[in-house]
C-alpha positions, 0 to 999 in steps of 0.5 A: 499500500502506498505510504502516504496518509491524509489525516482529516480532522473536521470540526463544525466549521473547519477541516484541519488536514496533514498529508504525511509520508509514513515511509519517513514519518514527515509531513508533506503538506498541511493546513486548515480550512476555516469558516466553512458554512459560516456567512461572514464578511471575510468569507471562508479560506483554506491555508496550505503549507508545505514544510519550510514554506510560507503558507498559501491561502485560498479564499472562496465559498465553501458551504459544506465540508465536501467543497472544502475537502475537494479544495484540499485535494485540488491544492495537494495535486496542484501542479505548481504547489502540490505534493501529489501527481494525483489523489491515487497516491494517497494510500489511506485517509485517517479520520479523527473521530471524537466519540466511539463510546465503549464500542471501539477499542482501536481504529477501525476500517470505515464501513456502513456499520461503523458509520451507523455507530458513529451516528449512534454515538453523535448524542454524546458528541453533538458538536464533533461526530456529526462534522467528523461524519461529514468529512468521512462521507466527503472523502468516500465521495471524492476518493472512492477507491481510497480506504478510510479509517476512523481513529477514536479519541476515546479508544485509548481510554477503553482499557480503563477498569470498570471501577474507574469509569463507573458513575455511582448513579442508578444502574438503570440510568447507566444501562439506558443512556450509556452513562459512564466515564469515557475520557477524551484526547486519546490520540495525544495521551497515547502518543506521548505515552509511547514516546515516554515508554521508549525513553524509560525502556532506555533507562532500564524500565520494563514497558510492561510495568512502566507507570506514567501520568500524562498531562494534556494542557491546551485550551482543553486539558485532560490527564491519564494515569497509564500503566504498561500501556493501559489507561487506569484513569483519566480526568475527562468523563462522560463529556469533556466537561469533567476534570481539570480547569481548562480555558473555558470549561469548569472542570469538576463542579458539584452537579447540584450547582446546575439545579441551583442556578436554574432556580436562582437565575431562571436559566435552563439546564442547557444554558447552565451547562453551556456556560460551564463549557464556554464561560467558565474555567480560566476565562470565568475565574480571571474575568478576562481571558481563556489564554494562559499566555495572556493570564501570565502576562496579566499576573506579571502586572499584578492582576489578581484575577489572573493570579488566582485563575492560575493558582486554581488551574495548577492546583487542580493538576497537582491534586490529580497527579497526587491521586494518579500516583496512588492509582498507579502505585508510584510514578516513573514519569510525569509528562507535560504536552500540548500548548500549555504543557509544552511551551510554559515553563512557569506552569510546569514549575508551578504544577511541579511544586511539592511533587518531591513527595512523589519522587518528582524533582524539577530541575529549574534550569532545564525547565527554562531552557527545554525546547522539544522533547526534554527531561527536566527532572534533576539527575537524582530525581527517582521519577522523570519529568518529561516534556513531549511535544504531542503529534495527534496527526502522526498517531492517527496516520500510524493507526490508519496505516496499520489498520489499512495494511491489515485489511489487505 
């Protein structure tokens, strides 16, 4: 099979894409189609970039994901700017699909039955699964001879033990509505775990028993406790709202708050949940911004709201680290990844306060100096503290190629 994999990640009004040569695991081209189907004065656009080149932007009218995917394929095969002679040089398309419930424990070749299953789980991911399906259908129509593979955000977390994913609620609710903890950001947690496992194996630790806590800290934040390649627990739950403080999501709150606010503010439950998803977290605490870079700058200038938001954010992460250390029976490595985790030494330092009790000692100089993959623990630290740039697109491509090759 051709080793070129096209990775497609469809949002409600966007398509993020990357073409990867899996023979060398290198990107050939990537970009983003934005404002699909959105009536704005600026109009829709598609950014297209080859490695080490300035992005090329195409403006146009892309009313649906199909038109956007069609234009992306046109750019990839353009005689001047393209990197392919034809779409026949694409071996497989890997689609990010947010929710596969407990039905999919790994990536799968897309069939009509798989599409029906993704539709069934759309009730639990209404903002994600429907556009994911639009991308799947667009590729099937535009490239009927190229296989497509679904790679699920939830799949890596399906190894969680039953006691970790059950909610203590009436069983008939659980059975009728599939109410349980699912977890998300699975491709990111899986990718950085494998990188950590490889690094720790070089230090003499057995992959079968290695204990790693992965912290995906971006606008959305989640953590996972992984032992021997299996997820023992993860911070997000039935939806991505549970767990850590995030950019605009509250993370853990007492559910009685929803009923309290519906009564006191005459809001519907949907309105309160929307506020917990879109107006809370760092934005709600600070009253200023959901962007950690903005808040760090504001804190430097004495902004009390920013200081408090950052304090709560870091405390919640430390609390989860402590809990997961007990779940795993110790920690061989703590991993920071995603936008904040990879690029903010201040947040890594704050999170690492008081972790010496777990055998995790931060080297402040290494923390400040690191770029890309780095071990930022002191030389005498029993456990390692790692910064690992995530690469969800590459993980999706690996899984897509593996599944497609197995099917031939």
